[in-house]
Structures are given as C-alpha cells and as structure tokens.
N, C-alpha and C positions, 0 to 999 in steps of 0.2 A: 746479332744485329737485328734492328727493329724492322717491323713490317708496317708499311704505309697502307692507307686505304687501297682497295682492289688487289691486296696481296702482294704488293711490290716491296721486295727486300732492298735495303740500301745501307751503305756505310756512311757514317756521319762522324768526322773527326776534326780536331783543331778548332780554332776560334779566329774570328776576324771577318773580313769581307768574304762572302760565300763564293765558291766556285763549284759548279755542278758538272760532272763528267759523265758522258753517255757513251758506252761501248758499242762495238760493231757487231755484225752478224755472227752468231754462234759463239759469242764470247761472254764475258760477265764483268762485274765491277772489279774482279781480281786482276784484270789486265792493266789497271793503273797503279800497280804496286810500286813501280819505279818513279812515280810522281808523288807518292804519299809524303815522304820525309820533306821534300823541298816545299810542297804546297802547305803542309800543316804547320810549318814554322810561323806563318803570319796570316793564314787564311783558314776558313772553315771549308773543308772538302767534303762534298757529298757525292757519292757514286752509287747509283742505283743499278740493280739488275733489271733489264727490260723484261716484260712479261714473258713467261715460258723459258727464261734464262736464269742461270745461277740458282738462287734459292727463291725466286719469285714464282708466283702461281701461274700456271697456264690455264686461261679461261676455257671452260667447256666448249665455248663457241669458236675457239681459235684466236689467233693473234688480232685479227681485225685490221691488218694492214698498218701503214704508217699512222693512220688516225687512231688506232688502238694504242699503239706505243706512245704517241704524242699526248693522248688524254691521260695516260698514266703518269707521264713526266709532269704535266701541268698540275695534276692533282697532288703529286708529291710536293711540288714547289709551294702550292697553296696550303697544303697540310703543314709544312714547316715554316710557312710565312717568310720565305726567302725574298730579300729585296736587295737592289743594287748588286746583283750577282753577275758573275761571268759564266757563260754557258760554253761548254767544250764538248763537241761531238766528233767522234771518229767514224768514218765510213758510213755504214747504215745509221749510226748514232747522229751523225751530222745531218742526214736527211730527216731523221725524227725531229731534230731541233728546228729545222727549217719549217716543218709542218706545225710544230707547237709554237713557233715564234709570235704569231699574232696574239695568242693568249697570254704569252709571257713577256710581251714587249715592255709594259710599264714597270716590270720588276727587273729588267735586264740592263746592265751597264755595258756589256760587250759580249760579242759572240766569236768563238774560235772554231773553225772548221778544219778538221785534220784528215788528210787523205780522202777528200770529199768529192762528190759529184752530185749534180742535180738530177741526174738520170743514169741508172746503172747500165741499161742496155742501149745500144746505138739505134738511131733512127735518122731519117733523111734530114730533119731539122736539128739533130744533135748527134753528129757522127762520132763523138768522142767517148763512147761507151763500149762495153763488151758486145760482140756479135750475139744476137739472140740465140743462135744455135749453141754458142758456148755456155750461155746461162742455162739453157735447157739441159745441156750435158751435165752441168753441176747438179741439177735436180735429180737426174738419173743416177748419178754417183751417190747422192745422199740416200736415195731409196735402196740402193744395193748394199751400201755399208756407210753409215754415218761417220764412224771412226776413220775409215780410209779416206772418205771425201774431205774430212777436216784436216787430215794429215797432208793431203795434196794442196789444200787451200792455204794452210799455214806455210807450206813450202814456197808458194807463190808470193807470199807477203813480203819476202826479202830478196834482194838481188843475190847473184851467185857468190859475190865476194863481200857482202855487207857484214857478215858475222864471222869474218876470218879470225879475229882476235878470240882466243879461247875464253877469255873472261866474258866478253860480250855474248858469245854463243851460249855459255852456261847460264848467264843471267837471264837471257831471253827464254831459254828452255825451262828454267825454274818457274818463270811467270806463267808461261803457257801451260805448264803442267798443273798449275793451281786453278785453272779455269775448268769448272764443271761443265761438260758439254750439255746442250739442251736435248730434249727428246727429238726424235726424227720428225714428229709432227710439227714441233716449234721451228725446227730448222727449215722445213719445207715451206711453212707459212711465211717465215721471214724472207726466204728466197723469192717466193711468189710476189711479195710486196715489192722487192727490189726489181723484179723483172717487169712489173706492170705499172708502177707509179713513176710520175715525174714531177719535179718541183722547180721548174725553170721560172714560172710566174712567182712562186713563193720566194725564191732567191732574190729576184729583182725588187721585191718589196721590203727587204731588209734595210733598216734605216738607223742602225746603231753601229758604233765602232766595231769593225770586224777584222780578225786576223785569219788568214788562210795559210795553213802549213802543209806542205805537199813534198813527197819525195820525187825527185826529177826522173826516177826510173820505176815509178809505180806501174805494175802490170795489172792491177785490179781496178783502180780508179785512175784513169790515165792523167798524166800531167796536164794535158790540154783541157781536161775538166776543171782542174784548179785554176788555170788561166781564165776559163770562161767565167767562173765565179768571181774572180778578182775584177774582171771587166763589168760584170753585172751588178755588183754591190758597190755603190758609190763610196769613195774614200777608203776602201778596204786596203789592207796591207797583205802582200803575198810574200811568203818566206819559203824559199826552196831549200831542200835538204839534198845536197849533191851526193850521188851514188847511193841514194836510199830508195827503198821500195815503198810499200803501203803502210808501214808502222814505224815512223821515225822516233816516236816516243818510247819505243822499246830498244831500237838499235842505237839511237843517239840520245839517251835520256838526259845527259848533262846539258847538252845544247838546247834540246827541246824545252826542258824545265826553265832554263834561263830565258828563252825567248817568250815563253808563256808568262813568266813572272814579270818580265819587262813590260809586256802588253798590259797586264793587270795593274801594275803600278801606275802606268799612264792613265788608266781609267779612273783611278782614285786619287791622282796627284793633287787635285783641287779641294779634296775633302778634309 
C-alpha cells in the first residue's frame, strides 16, 4: 500500500466517485474490510491509517490531537486530488472529519458520521458523553496493558446479544484480528485527544448533506450524542441500528452498506 506525505499509509481501490473512510481509536483501515466489496463495485474507496496507527508513521512529537489527525487527512485528500467525495468517519474518525471539514468542504459531496459524538467526555453543557473518571480509567488500563485494554474496549463495542449468530461473530472476529494495534504512546495520545477536545461548534458549521448512523444501544458514544448531531446539522438524516452498539458496520454490514450506498447515490443522482 502507498504512503502519502507525512508517512500516512492508505488503501486505494476501485474506481468511480471517491469515498474516504476514517477509522476509530486504536483501529486501522483494515476495520473497513466488510465494506470493500460493496463500495468498490462502483466507487473509489480510500481508507487511510491515522498517524501512529496501522502502517502509518508515529510523529516523534506525538499525535498532535485532532488537529494532527485532521491535517494528515486533508493532506492525503489534496495529494490524491479527491473531489466530489463522500467522507465517512467512525467514532474518533468522525471527530477527525469534523475538525478537517472546513479545509475539505469544497471537495466534499456528503458527510457520514458513524457512532459519532462531538464530545467524548461528559460536561455540564454536554451530558451525553462518558464520565471523565471512566475515560481516565481507560487511560490507566492502557498504561497497564494495551492488549487487555483493547480487549475490554472491543467487548464494549457490541451489545450482549448483537453477535449471537456464529457467522456474524466469526466475521467480526476475523476483521478485528486483522487490525494491527498501535503503540501504547499512540493509543494514549489518541485517548488524550478524545478526553480533552470538543467539536460542538464545528458540528454546527457543517453545511453539506449529512448521514448519521448510530446504534441505539451504543455504550461508547451514547445514542443521545447521535441525536444531538442530527439536531445540530441542518437537514441531516439520522439512521438508527436497532439492537446495535458502537460498530454497526461490523455487526450489520449488509444493511450498513446498503444505507451508505443509498446515501452516496443520492449525492450523485444529478451528475
């Protein structure tokens, strides 16, 4: 796979209107494996590894918060000269796209926010995040053992009965097993960005067609955060995944892919 400026690794497959997918915390471009076949039939699919994740370089000065992630995404888009694209961000990746959006606006046809929140931790003005003590506990677990922390985090991504079907459980396990974990330093830097930054103002400034896709039993980015985004972004569409947690694109890929393709087709219907 090629490297973009700033040492960013990315997958680039298919042809047609481009769709760029940005993964979440401690994941990589490999997490979109169940979307590849459906998207690449008629679209160009670009999936980067965020800095310090997958095969992308970890800068010696650290991640640099959402601003660092967002600059890499913008540089990749400009490097590939992507236009009329659909941006898809999951969890932390959705926040990265909200930060990068002003720089990408003229190249963007539509925005898709999956399991997203404009603020990861709760505050008086935004009570629909994790309690700060819970986020600090995550950081402590990462310092003790990244592998154990990620095992616990991945367990919380799904509801207790979401992967009851053996086929679904095996499929999700195979995808997650293909994700190369980041270093402890990259994991902690990303978690610090999640704990400290908020993007409420940035979300309110989104002015392109937007699809919000959220599990109605998400324990990581609460459903109320998805509702807040739908209310904050004018004309946005909110799609609930009943009985799903934080990663409906893994547990319900067929429906997720169909919903995403429908949205993308609506963006390009007049072209």
